[in-house]
C-alpha positions in Angstrom: -14.8 -3.6 -1.4 -16.4 -3.0 -4.7 -16.8 -5.3 -7.7 -14.2 -5.2 -10.4 -14.7 -2.1 -12.6 -12.3 -0.2 -14.8 -8.6 -1.1 -14.7 -7.9 2.1 -12.9 -10.1 4.7 -11.2 -9.1 7.9 -9.4 -10.4 6.9 -6.0 -11.8 9.3 -3.4 -10.3 12.0 -1.1 -9.1 14.2 -4.1 -6.3 16.5 -3.1 -5.7 14.8 0.2 -2.1 14.2 1.3 -0.4 10.9 0.6 -0.2 9.6 4.2 -3.6 10.9 5.2 -5.3 9.2 2.3 -3.4 5.9 3.0 -4.5 5.8 6.5 -8.1 6.6 5.7 -8.1 4.0 2.9 -6.5 1.3 4.8 -8.7 1.6 8.0 -11.7 1.7 5.8 -10.6 -1.6 3.8 -9.8 -3.4 7.2 -13.2 -2.5 8.5 -14.8 -3.7 5.3 -13.0 -7.0 5.4 -14.0 -7.4 9.0 -17.7 -7.1 8.0 -17.3 -9.5 5.1 -15.5 -12.1 7.1 -18.0 -12.0 9.9 -20.9 -12.2 7.4 -19.3 -15.4 6.0 -18.5 -16.9 9.3 -14.7 -16.8 8.7 -12.1 -16.3 11.4 -10.5 -12.9 11.9 -6.9 -13.8 11.2 -4.6 -11.2 9.8 -1.0 -10.8 9.0 0.7 -7.5 8.3 3.7 -8.0 6.1 6.5 -5.5 6.2 4.6 -4.0 9.2 7.4 -1.7 10.4 5.8 0.5 13.0 2.5 -1.4 12.7 0.2 1.7 12.0 -2.9 -0.4 11.6 -2.4 -2.8 14.5 -4.7 -0.9 16.8 -7.5 -0.7 14.3 -7.3 -4.5 13.6 -7.2 -5.5 17.2 -10.2 -3.3 18.2 -12.0 -5.1 15.5 -11.2 -8.4 17.0 -8.5 -9.6 14.5 -5.9 -12.1 15.6 -3.1 -9.7 14.5 0.3 -11.0 13.6 3.1 -8.9 12.1 6.2 -9.4 9.9 9.3 -7.4 9.2 12.9 -8.1 8.3 14.2 -5.6 10.9 17.4 -4.9 9.0 16.9 -1.3 8.0 19.3 1.2 9.6 18.8 4.9 8.9 22.5 5.6 9.4 23.6 2.9 6.9 23.8 5.3 3.8 24.1 8.8 2.7 21.8 8.4 -0.4 18.2 9.2 -0.4 15.5 10.0 2.2 15.8 8.3 5.6 13.4 7.9 8.6 14.4 6.6 12.0 12.3 4.3 14.2 12.8 1.6 16.7 12.9 -2.1 15.7 9.8 -4.1 16.9 9.6 -7.7 18.1 7.4 -8.9 15.2 5.9 -12.4 15.0 7.9 -13.1 12.1 11.5 -11.5 11.5 12.7 -12.7 8.2 12.8 -12.0 4.5 9.3 -11.7 3.0 9.9 -14.9 1.0 10.7 -16.8 4.2 7.4 -16.2 6.0 6.0 -19.8 6.6 3.0 -20.6 4.5 1.6 -23.4 6.6 -0.6 -21.0 8.4 -3.1 -19.2 6.2 -4.7 -15.8 6.9 -8.2 -14.5 5.9 -6.6 -10.9 5.6 -3.1 -10.2 4.3 -2.1 -6.6 4.6 1.0 -5.3 2.9 1.5 -1.5 2.6 4.3 0.5 1.1 6.5 -2.7 0.9 6.8 -3.9 -2.6 9.2 -1.1 -3.7 11.6 -2.3 -1.0 11.9 -6.0 -2.1 14.3 -6.9 -5.0 11.7 -9.2 -6.7 8.1 -7.8 -6.3 6.8 -10.7 -8.5 8.2 -13.4 -6.1 6.9 -11.3 -3.3 3.2 -11.1 -4.6 3.4 -14.9 -5.4 4.3 -15.5 -1.8 1.6 -13.2 -0.5 -0.9 -15.1 -2.4 0.2 -18.3 -0.7 -0.4 -16.8 2.7 -4.1 -15.9 1.9 -6.7 -18.5 2.9 -9.3 -19.4 0.3 -11.9 -16.7 0.3 -9.6 -14.4 2.2 -8.4 -10.9 1.1 -5.2 -9.3 0.1 -4.8 -5.6 0.6 -1.8 -3.8 -1.1 -0.5 -0.3 -1.4 2.8 0.9 -3.0 4.0 4.1 -4.5 3.3 4.8 -8.2 6.4 7.2 -8.2 8.7 7.7 -5.3 12.2 9.1 -4.5 14.9 6.9 -3.1 14.2 6.2 0.6 15.3 3.7 3.3 18.4 2.9 1.2 19.8 0.6 0.4 16.6 -1.3 0.7 14.8 0.5 -2.1 14.7 -1.4 -5.4 12.0 0.3 -7.5 10.3 3.7 -7.8 6.9 2.3 -8.2 4.5 -0.3 -9.7 1.7 0.7 -12.1 -2.0 -0.5 -11.9 -1.4 -2.7 -14.9 1.1 -4.6 -13.0 -1.4 -5.5 -10.3 -4.0 -6.3 -12.8 -1.6 -8.7 -14.6 -0.5 -10.6 -11.5 -4.0 -10.7 -9.9 -5.2 -12.4 -13.2 -2.1 -14.6 -13.4 -2.5 -15.8 -9.7 -6.3 -16.4 -10.1 -7.2 -13.5 -7.7 -10.4 -11.6 -8.0 -9.7 -7.9 -8.3 -12.1 -6.0 -6.0 -10.5 -2.6 -6.0 -7.7 -1.0 -8.0 -7.2 2.7 -8.0 -4.6 5.5 -8.0 -4.6 8.2 -5.4 -3.5 11.6 -6.7 -2.4 12.9 -10.0 0.3 14.8 -11.5 -1.0 18.1 -9.9 -1.0 16.5 -6.4 2.6 15.1 -7.0 3.9 18.4 -8.2 2.5 20.2 -5.2 4.2 17.6 -2.9 7.6 18.1 -4.6 7.2 21.9 -4.4 6.6 21.6 -0.8 9.6 19.4 -0.4 11.9 21.8 -2.3 10.8 25.0 -0.6 10.2 23.5 2.9 6.5 24.7 2.8 4.0 23.8 5.5 1.6 20.9 5.0 -1.5 23.0 4.9 -0.3 24.4 1.5 -0.5 20.9 -0.2 -4.1 21.2 -1.2 -4.2 24.8 -2.5 -0.9 24.2 -4.5 -2.4 21.0 -6.1 -5.6 23.0 -6.9 -3.6 25.7 -8.6 -1.4 23.2 -10.5 -4.6 21.4 -11.8 -6.0 24.8 -13.0 -2.7 25.6 -14.7 -2.5 22.3 -16.5 -6.1 22.8 -17.7 -7.3 20.2 -20.1 -4.0 18.1 -20.2 -5.8 15.0 -18.8 -3.0 12.7 -20.0 -0.4 14.5 -18.1 -2.6 14.7 -15.0 -3.4 11.0 -15.1 0.3 10.0 -15.7 1.5 10.8 -12.2 0.3 10.3 -8.6 1.2 9.1 -5.2 0.3 5.4 -4.9 -1.7 2.5 -6.2 -4.2 0.9 -3.9 -5.5 -2.6 -4.5 -7.8 -5.2 -2.9 -8.1 -8.8 -4.2 -9.9 -11.9 -3.0 -8.6 -15.5 -3.2 -11.3 -17.6 -4.8 -12.3 -20.9 -3.1 
């Protein structure tokens, strides 16, 4: 977790696929939060909001976090014929409810919310509620697409949120922004969509992105206008 720098930086793992980067980044941030909380003598309490298949549960529990998960458990991959769908089993989460109905009596020193904000009809209300879940001095870790196709319909309400949205609401809510970055650029996004259209194998993602970056040359404004996701970390001040 770094101090607040520029509004947006193109963070590490250039030309790494979307899911691979997200997993590397989230695990690294959970580990960093663990070290910071231990250093300050704070409890290792964590809630994973919109946890779905709980991809970071094992990492958190190995580090000693008291892990709790939330999801609304209403998504059904057979419920619509529009967009991309994934099928997975429902889990018995600690909190099964709408994100705005998670009780705020209990506070957590780490609130994790990955790839969720595009699936709520009111992301502003959602981030305000997430802030209420964070204990003073605790951390909020967020990821969401910058651009995305319709998926998990009918529970997909926006194609993505820009870094300026995060910056605005962190400031409005009095959260200290520690990390704010974009993974990937227009070349990475173009390579991903070419793979999707032509059913190309995953190992071609990186060379396709490198080729696209060369072809685009010095068009920096175009390159920076697109990418996979925004990654953000904030701390709630005491």
